[in-house]
N, C-alpha and C positions, 0 to 999 in steps of 0.2 A: 504493500500500500504506500509506504514511504517513497518507493522508487517511482510510483505513478505520479504522486504529488510533486516529486522533484522534477519530473519531466514536463509538468504543466507550467507554462510560462504565461506572461501577459498579466493584465489587470485582474487581480484575485477577486476583487469585489464584483467585477463583471461576470467572472466565472460563477460566483456564488448566486447572483441574481438569476442567471440563466438556469442554474441547477434547481433553484427554488421553484421557478416557474414550471420547469419540466416535471418535478416531483409532484407539485400540486395538481398538474393536469390529469393525473391518473384518476383522481376522485370524480371530477365532473364528467370526464369522458366515459368512465365505467358506468356512472349513473345514467347519463343521457343515452348511451348506446343500447340500453335495454329496449327502447322503442324499436330501434333497427333490428335487434335480435328477434323480436316477435313478428315484425313485418316481413323481413327478408330471410329469416332463418328459423332455427328450431327453438329459439328462446334462450340459447346459450350466450351469455354476455362475455364469458371468459375469453373467447376467441377475439372479440373486439379489443379487449384489454391487452392481449398478447400482441395483436397487430399494432396497437398504439405504442407499446413498449419497444417493438422491433423498429418502428419508425424513429423513435427517440434514440435508440441505441445507435442506429446508423447515423442519425443526426449528430450525436456527440462524437462519433468516429470522424465525421466530416470536420467538425470544429477542431478536433485534435490534429488531424492531418493538415488542415489548411493553416492553422496558427503556427505550425512549424515552418511553413514556407516564408522566406523573406518577402515582404509585401511589395517590393519593387518588381517582383516577377509578374505581378498582375497587370503591369503596364503592357507588356508584350502579349500576355494572354488575352487581354481585352481586344486587341487588334485582330487576333486570330479568331476569337469567339464571335465577334460581331457578324461576320458573314454567315457563320454557322447558325446563329440565332435567326437571321433573316430566313434561311432555308427552313428551319424548324417552324417558324411562324407561318410561312407560306404554305407549308405542307399541312399544318394544323388547320388553317383556314380553308384549304382546298378540300378537306374531308367532308365539309358540308353537313356536319352533325346538327340535328335539331331536337329541341325539347319543347313540346307544345306548339310546334310550328315556328319557334324562334331560333335564330342562329345560336348554337351552343358549341361551336368548334373551339374548345379550349384545351383539349388534351390530345396527345399523341401516344400511341402505344409503342413501347420499346420492344424491338424485335427480339425473339428468342427468350425474353424474360417474361413478357406478358404484363408488365407493369405500366399503368397509365401515368403520363407525365404532363403536368400543366406547363406549357412552354413559356407563358407570359411571366411566370415567376423567375425563371432563369434569365429571360430577356431583361427583366428589371435590374437584377444584380449586375449583369454584364454591361448594360448601358450606363449605369451609374459609375462603374469603374472606368469605362471608356471616357465619359464626360470629365471625371476627376483628372484623368491623365491629360486630356486636352487642355483643361483650364490651368493645370500646373505648368504646362509648356508655355502658355501665353501670359502668365501672371505678371511678368516684368516687361511685357511688350505692349505697345500701343497698336491695337488691331482695328480694322474696319469691319463693319457688318458683312460686307461682301466676302472678305477673307474667311469668315467663320461658317459661311453657308454650307459648303461642301464637306469640310472635315467634322463639323459639329452638328448643324441643324438637320442636314439631310438624313443621317443615321437616326437622330431622335424622332423625326416625323415619320420615318419608315417604320420604326418599331411601334410607335404609338398608333399609327394608321393601320398596321396589321393586327393589332390587338383590339382596336376599337369596335369592329363589327360584332364581335362575340362577347366582349367584356368591357363595357364602357367605364365602370368604376376603376378597374385596374389601369386602363389607359389614362384616365384622369389623374390618378395618384402618381403614376410614373411621370407624366408631363409636369405636374405640380412640383414633384421632387427634383426634377431636372432644373426647373426655373429657380427653385430655392437654392440648389447647389451652385448654379451660375451666379446668383446674387451674392452668396457668401464667398464665392471664388473671385469676386471682383470684376465680373463681366459687366460692361457698361449697361446701366439700367435703361438708358434710352433705347438701346437695341432690344432689351428684354421686352419693353412695351410693344415693339414691333412684332416680336415673336408671339406674344400673347394675342395680339390682334390677328395675326396670321392663323394661329391655332383656333381662335373663335370662328373666324371666317371659314376655315376648313371644316370645322364641326357642323356649322350651319349648312354648308354645301352638302355634306354627307347626309344630314337629316333630310334635306329637301329632295335629294336624289333617291335616298332610301325609301321615303314615303311615296314617291311616284312610281316605284317599281315593285309590284306585288312579289312576295316571297318571304323567306326567313328573316331577312334584314328589316323589312317593313314591320313584321311582327315584333322584332326586338326593339325597334324604335318606339313603337306603340307602348311596349312594356315600360321603357324608360320614361316616356311622357306620363303614363298613368301613375308611376311611382312618385315622380316629382310633383305632379298635379295633386295627388292625394295628400302629399306631405304639406304642401304650401296652402292648399285650400281647406285642409282638414275635413275632406269628404268622407263621412262615415257610412254613406249609403252603399258604397262599393265593398261589400263584405268579402269578396274573394281577394281583392287587392289589399285589404287591411287585415287579412286572416293572421298572418305571421306576427305583425307588430302588435295587434290587440292581445294575442296570447302571450307575447313577450311581456307586455305591460301587466297582465294578470299575474304572471310568474314573479315579476319584480315586486308588485304590490303584496303578494303573499309572503314574501321573504321577511318583511319587517326589519327589525334591527339585527337580530341574531340568526334569522333563517329558520327553516323548518327542520333542518338537519341533513347531514350527508346521505345521499341516496333516497331521500324522501320527497323529491320533487314530484308533483302531480302533472304539471304542464309539459314535462318532457315527453309524455305520451300523446300530447295534442299539438305540440309545436314542431313544425317541420324544420329540418336542419338543426335540431337541438344539440347535436354533438359537434357542430362546426360553426355555421354562421351566427346562430343565436345561443351559443353556449354561455355567453355572459349572463343572459337572462336566467338560465338554469342555476348558475353560480350564485346570483343574487337571491334566488328563491331558496336555495339550500343553505347559504351561509350569510344571508342578510346584508344589511348595510356595512357591517364590519368586514365581511368577506369582499364586498365590492370595492370598498375604499382601500383595503389591503392590497388587492390586485392592482388597482390604479397606482398605488404607491410604488409597487415593484416596477411597473413600466416607467414611471417617472424617474425612479432610481436608475433604471437601465439607460434612460436618456442622459441623465447626469453623468454616468460613467463614460458613455460614448463621447460626450462633450469634453470630459477630462482627458480621455485618450487622444482626441483630436488636438486639444490645446497643447499637449506635451509632445506631440509627434515631431520628429526631427526634420521633416521636409514638408514643403507645401503639398506635394502629392499625398503624403501620409495623412495630413490634416483633412484634405478634401475627400480622400478615400474613406476614412473613418466616418465622417459625416454623411457622405454620399450613400454608403451601404447600410449605415446604422440608423439614420433618421427615419427612413421608410418603415422600419419595423415598429417603432413607437407610433408613428403616424397611422399606420394600419390598425394598430391596437386601439387607438383613440377613436377611430372611425367605427370599428366594430362595436365598441361600447356605446358610442353616440347613437348608432342605429337601434340598439336594444332598448335605449331609454327614449327613443323618438326625438332625438336632437338632430337627426340626419336621415335622409331618405334611405330606404333599403338598398344595399349595395352588393351583398353577397361576399363580403370580405371576411376571412377567418380571423380568429384571435391568435396571434403568433405564439407558438410553443405551447398553447393550451388546446386549441381545437384539434380534432382528429383530421388526418389527411397527410399523406406522405410527402408530396411535393412541397407543400407550404412549410412543413417542419424542416425538410432538408435544405431548402433555399434560405430560410431564416438562419439555420445553423451555418450555412456557407458564409452569409454576411457577418455573423458574429465571429466566425473563425478569422475572417479578414481583419475585423476590428482588433481582435486579440493579437494578430500578427503585427499590426502597427504598434500596439503597446509593448509587445515583446522586444521589438527593436530598441525602444527607449530603455528597457531594462538592460539589454546587452551593452548599450553605450555607457550606462552608469556603472555597470560591473567592470567594463574595460577601463574606465576612468579611475575606479577605485583600485584596480590592480596596478595601474601605472603610478598612482600616488603611494601605494603601500606594497612594494615588491616582496616584503617579508611574508605577507599573507599568502602570496602565490607560492613561495618556497615551502611554507608549512603545509599547503595542500598537496604538493608533490611528495613531500616526505611522509 
């Protein structure tokens, strides 16, 4: 055990927060999966728990392996991976999968393994690394907007545009996070305004064209419009559209201050996606306001440690990399919680490290591993400096 902890590098507080979130996830996932066990199985919830455990085990293996890599390697890897991501996204979109008549082409099946993989989550991490790399290169330069179109904005709009038809919320989060990273990276804000305007114009054009052409995309756009309209107008007459959020609110109201107790949720049997998109509502029902605020505190602590790692990074790329891949994790968590308490329209975003689902867990762990790689480099620099200042300590280690 000591050997394992000795090989774990990077921000220890960040490791602790991630471990706490992962350990806590077993309780709500095991509880909420009982509904799935009876609907799609023989009632055995243990296999869902084992599946979740295997996802987390592989996720922590990813964290460990990635955090051992020098973070500057990700510069070159992002250039290699961007074209691969384009191919994955095109292939995923071309499959033409539909659910209820709407475009639902979000996953691709890995050959020979049979595992479904949500390509947009990989694209998000790769794109943020790519943008961090580019911003670090132009940090000390004066650039024009024209110079940045091909190397920066064309890849961004391609990724977002390929994700948009099947997953509007993910495309919106990725675009928002890129803009945030560019702002923090010192990209001229007057150019960012132009990019925002271009993005809005592109979205409106997509909606107009999509509404005019009958098919899965038209149905998807109607779903988006219904969700946003129901949220802003507070239309309670559309029972089908408000089904999820109304049951989530009942679950939250039932929780009170201390909750009904672990595994005693009633709404998990009535709330769709109770183990993934709406797991926060089940957590509030079972653990009450105390559990809800405790979980929120852990995510805010995760954000705090990511900012600390970024602040202490030894290079501009390290700072932007830690923020670029770390901030979307917390942002997604806050959106998931906001949806459950009806502060945001229904989006279909999972709760990082808590919700069931392999791809979400693995890509979150990949991002965390990258942040830890940045913090590990800082530790190595301090250790090297200490050895140079105290050569007797090095001699004692050798002896």
